[in-house]
C-alpha positions, 0 to 999 in steps of 0.5 A: 500500500502506498504512503498516504498523503499524511504519511509523507514526512521525508522526500528524497530527490535523486539528482542535484541539477537545476531541476533536482535542486528546485524540487528539493527547495520546494519540498523543504519549503513545504515542510518535508525533511528533504534529502538531495542526492548526487554522486558528484560532491561538487554538484551537491556543494553547488546545489547547497549554494544555489538553494541558499541564494534562492532562499535569500532572494525570496526573503529579500523580495518578501516572498518568505520570512527569514524565519521560514527560510531558515526553517526550510533550509534546516530541513535540507540534507545532502547525500552522496549515495542513492541508498543514503538518500532513499532508505528513509524516504516516503517519496523519492523523486528521481530528477536525472536527465531524461534517458530511459536507461538511467531512469530504469537503472535508478528505479531498479535500485530504488525498488530494492532499497526503499521500504514497502509503500514508498512512492517512486516518482520520475521527473519526465516529459516524453518517457513512459512511467508505465515502462519505467515502473515495470522494472519494480515490484511496486508499479502501483506506487510509481508515477511521473511528476513533471515540474514546469521549469524553472521549478522554483517559479513555474506553478504547473506540476503534471502528475502522470499516472501510469497504467498500474498507478493506484489512486492513493499514490496519485492523491499523495503526489497531488497533496505533496504538489499542493504543499510545494505551492504547485497547481497540479493536474493529473494526466494519463501516461500517453506514452504507454500502451497496455501489454 
């Protein structure tokens, strides 16, 4: 059974590029303990610096209070391995470049190390979440989350439902998106075909 909307306490974001760090920033602002992972220490250092700059900018513009920015930043943690980031997460959002082989490799690993009920999401636009989720034993707990870019400023979030994605998984992703300040729309995985 998937994590329910109220069950999500910890979100792991895999990949600390511009999209990943934007997602991590929004998750932390939304009140979630957030673990941002990247294999490259330099990418994590850059992400930490960029997120700090974004929070400072939000405070300066009046978009968030200094206390709220400090609290959000304190919810951010940085991890050098997928295992360290994802082991305790209720929701994992993979945000690596859109290459099918990479996403399948990550989902295969996540399926092994994540607890039962952990939701696996992929930031994708043209690939099929149905196809990616087939490498797991939890296809009902897998979906796509396509954040319009730049992630910090655009409001739209598409929740992409795979052929096997269950209602609880979709409801949880919608609630997470709402807490991130996004306007969510649920769409079907048009790239998938039944087998």
